[in-house]
C-alpha positions in Angstrom: -20.8 6.3 3.7 -17.5 8.1 3.8 -16.2 9.5 7.1 -13.4 11.7 8.1 -10.6 10.2 10.2 -7.5 11.5 12.0 -7.2 15.2 11.7 -10.2 15.3 9.3 -8.0 15.0 6.0 -8.1 11.4 5.6 -11.4 9.8 4.5 -12.6 6.1 4.7 -15.6 3.9 4.6 -16.7 2.0 7.8 -18.2 -1.4 7.6 -20.1 -3.3 10.3 -20.9 -2.4 13.9 -18.8 -2.3 17.1 -15.1 -1.8 17.7 -13.0 -1.7 14.4 -10.8 -4.7 14.1 -9.6 -4.5 10.5 -8.1 -1.5 8.6 -7.7 -1.8 4.8 -5.0 0.0 2.9 -5.3 0.1 -0.9 -2.8 0.2 -3.8 -1.3 3.1 -5.8 -3.9 5.0 -7.8 -6.7 2.9 -6.2 -9.0 3.6 -3.3 -10.7 2.0 -0.3 -13.6 0.9 -2.5 -11.4 -1.9 -3.7 -12.1 -3.8 -0.4 -15.9 -3.2 -0.4 -16.8 -6.8 -1.1 -14.3 -8.3 1.4 -15.2 -5.7 4.0 -19.0 -6.4 3.6 -18.4 -10.2 3.9 -16.5 -9.6 7.2 -19.3 -7.3 8.5 -21.7 -10.1 7.9 -19.6 -12.2 10.3 -19.6 -9.6 12.9 -16.1 -8.0 12.2 -16.1 -4.2 11.8 -13.6 -2.6 9.7 -12.6 0.7 7.8 -11.3 1.0 4.3 -9.3 4.2 4.1 -8.6 6.3 1.0 -5.0 7.1 1.4 -3.7 10.7 1.0 -3.9 11.7 -2.7 -6.4 9.1 -3.7 -10.2 8.8 -3.6 -11.7 11.4 -1.2 -8.5 12.1 0.7 -6.5 15.1 -0.4 -2.8 14.9 -1.2 -0.2 15.2 1.6 1.3 18.4 2.2 4.8 17.1 1.7 6.1 14.3 -0.6 7.4 11.2 0.9 7.2 7.4 0.5 5.5 4.8 2.5 7.6 5.7 5.6 6.1 9.1 5.6 2.6 7.8 4.8 2.8 5.5 7.8 3.3 8.6 10.0 0.1 9.9 8.5 -1.9 6.7 9.0 -0.6 6.0 12.6 -2.7 8.9 14.2 -5.8 7.5 12.4 -5.3 4.1 14.0 -4.8 5.7 17.4 -7.9 7.7 16.8 -10.0 4.6 16.2 -9.3 3.6 19.8 -9.6 -0.1 19.4 -6.0 -1.1 18.7 -4.3 -3.4 17.9 -5.7 -4.0 14.4 -5.3 -6.5 11.6 -3.9 -4.3 8.8 -4.6 -5.5 5.3 -2.3 -3.8 2.7 -2.5 -4.2 -1.0 0.5 -3.1 -3.1 1.3 0.5 -2.0 -1.0 0.1 1.0 1.0 -3.0 2.0 4.2 -0.9 2.1 2.6 1.4 4.5 1.2 -1.4 6.6 4.7 -2.9 6.9 6.2 0.3 8.1 3.3 0.9 10.7 3.9 -2.7 12.0 7.6 -2.1 12.4 7.6 1.5 13.9 4.3 1.2 15.8 3.9 -2.5 17.0 1.4 -1.6 19.5 -1.1 -0.7 16.8 -0.8 -4.0 14.8 -2.1 -7.4 15.8 -1.7 -9.1 12.5 -0.6 -8.1 9.0 -2.1 -9.5 5.7 -0.1 -8.3 2.8 -1.0 -8.9 -1.0 0.9 -8.0 -4.1 3.2 -5.7 -2.1 6.6 -4.5 -3.7 8.4 -4.9 -0.4 11.8 -5.4 -1.8 13.4 -3.8 -4.9 13.9 -6.1 -7.8 17.1 -4.7 -8.9 18.3 -1.3 -10.2 16.8 -0.3 -13.5 18.2 2.8 -15.2 16.2 5.2 -17.3 16.9 5.1 -21.0 20.1 6.9 -22.0 18.1 9.6 -24.0 15.9 10.3 -21.1 18.9 10.6 -18.7 20.5 13.1 -21.2 17.4 15.2 -21.4 17.0 15.2 -17.6 20.7 16.3 -17.3 20.0 19.2 -19.8 16.8 20.2 -17.9 18.5 20.3 -14.5 21.1 22.8 -16.1 18.5 25.0 -17.6 19.2 23.9 -21.2 15.9 22.2 -21.8 12.6 23.7 -21.2 10.2 22.2 -18.6 7.6 21.7 -21.3 10.0 19.5 -23.4 11.1 17.8 -20.2 7.5 16.9 -19.4 7.1 15.6 -23.0 10.0 13.2 -22.3 8.5 12.2 -19.0 5.3 11.2 -20.8 7.2 9.3 -23.4 9.6 7.4 -21.2 7.9 7.2 -17.8 5.8 4.3 -16.5 2.0 4.5 -16.7 1.8 5.4 -13.0 4.5 8.1 -13.5 2.6 9.6 -16.5 -0.6 9.6 -14.7 0.8 11.2 -11.5 1.0 15.0 -11.3 2.4 17.6 -8.9 3.2 16.3 -5.4 1.9 12.8 -6.1 4.6 12.4 -8.8 7.2 13.1 -6.1 5.5 10.6 -3.8 5.6 8.0 -6.5 9.3 8.6 -7.1 10.0 8.4 -3.3 8.2 5.1 -3.1 9.8 3.2 -6.0 13.2 4.0 -4.5 12.3 2.5 -1.1 12.9 -1.2 0.0 11.8 -2.6 3.3 14.4 -5.1 4.6 14.8 -3.2 7.9 11.2 -3.1 8.6 10.5 -6.7 7.7 13.3 -7.8 10.0 11.8 -5.9 13.0 8.1 -6.8 12.6 6.8 -8.8 15.5 3.1 -9.3 14.5 2.3 -12.4 12.5 2.3 -11.9 8.8 0.2 -13.6 6.1 1.5 -13.0 2.6 -1.5 -13.7 0.3 -0.5 -13.6 -3.3 -2.0 -14.0 -6.8 -0.2 -16.7 -8.6 -0.6 -14.6 -11.8 0.5 -11.3 -10.3 2.7 -9.9 -13.0 3.2 -6.5 -11.3 4.6 -8.0 -8.0 5.4 -11.5 -8.8 5.4 -14.2 -6.1 9.3 -14.3 -6.0 9.0 -11.0 -4.2 6.8 -12.6 -1.5 9.3 -15.5 -1.2 12.3 -13.1 -0.9 10.4 -11.2 1.7 9.5 -14.2 3.7 13.2 -15.0 4.0 13.7 -11.7 5.7 10.8 -11.9 8.1 11.7 -12.9 11.7 8.0 -12.9 12.8 5.7 -15.9 12.3 4.6 -15.8 8.7 2.6 -17.8 6.1 2.8 -17.5 2.3 -0.5 -18.4 0.5 -0.7 -18.5 -3.3 -4.1 -18.2 -5.1 -4.1 -19.9 -8.5 -5.5 -17.9 -11.5 -5.4 -14.5 -9.5 -3.5 -11.6 -10.7 -2.3 -8.4 -9.0 -5.8 -6.8 -8.1 -6.5 -9.6 -5.7 -9.0 -7.5 -3.5 -11.1 -7.2 -6.6 -10.5 -10.5 -8.2 -10.8 -12.7 -5.1 -12.5 -10.8 -2.4 -14.0 -13.9 -0.8 -10.5 -15.4 -0.4 -9.3 -12.2 1.0 -12.1 -12.0 3.5 -11.7 -15.6 4.5 -8.0 -15.0 5.1 -8.6 -12.0 7.2 -11.4 -13.5 9.2 -9.1 -16.4 10.0 -6.6 -14.1 11.7 -8.9 -11.8 13.5 -8.8 -12.3 17.3 
């Protein structure tokens, strides 16, 4: 059953009894329900957890201001403090892993271990928008192209996530894709497990390998054969086993 956390605007589903040991953070355009199977398996072994719906997804309303994972981390940190059982194992998938990485760097007292999967921690190189789109954007910014025509161009040239995002959440997405987390990775002190799907085509394993080279904390890279980007759904038992193995 969903419960309100923090200031009452972030919702999540608790699993198990007793002090919360694990907090699950989902990917972009997903929700805490992605972790339902893994969280239930942990609860069967006596480990309580909470799967949050990040602001703008699931039951949680959009944030008041646009920002990337660094801003989201400052929204999530008070929720962790409010759970009153820190430090936690933070499990972050994709976008949620970005947030978990920042929280671990900026609020080390809240994080005991990190488990990251399919997380775009480092930019894979600069990719420019098509020339036609850049021209249309230039015209729009100068009032020479209507907003309606500009939106049509966004729908034509933008990524699936960009096309599906609206209002402030589109600004949040843009902020996120322009972030890279070398500084945070270098300052994390909690042990990190990088759990990756071998067939992850959204965030390939080379991202995890590059990230592991930046980490100064103790870390492990585990590859799951035959698993793609949606590891929490495709391999929940493996995820639960990994998380259970790092819970203290």
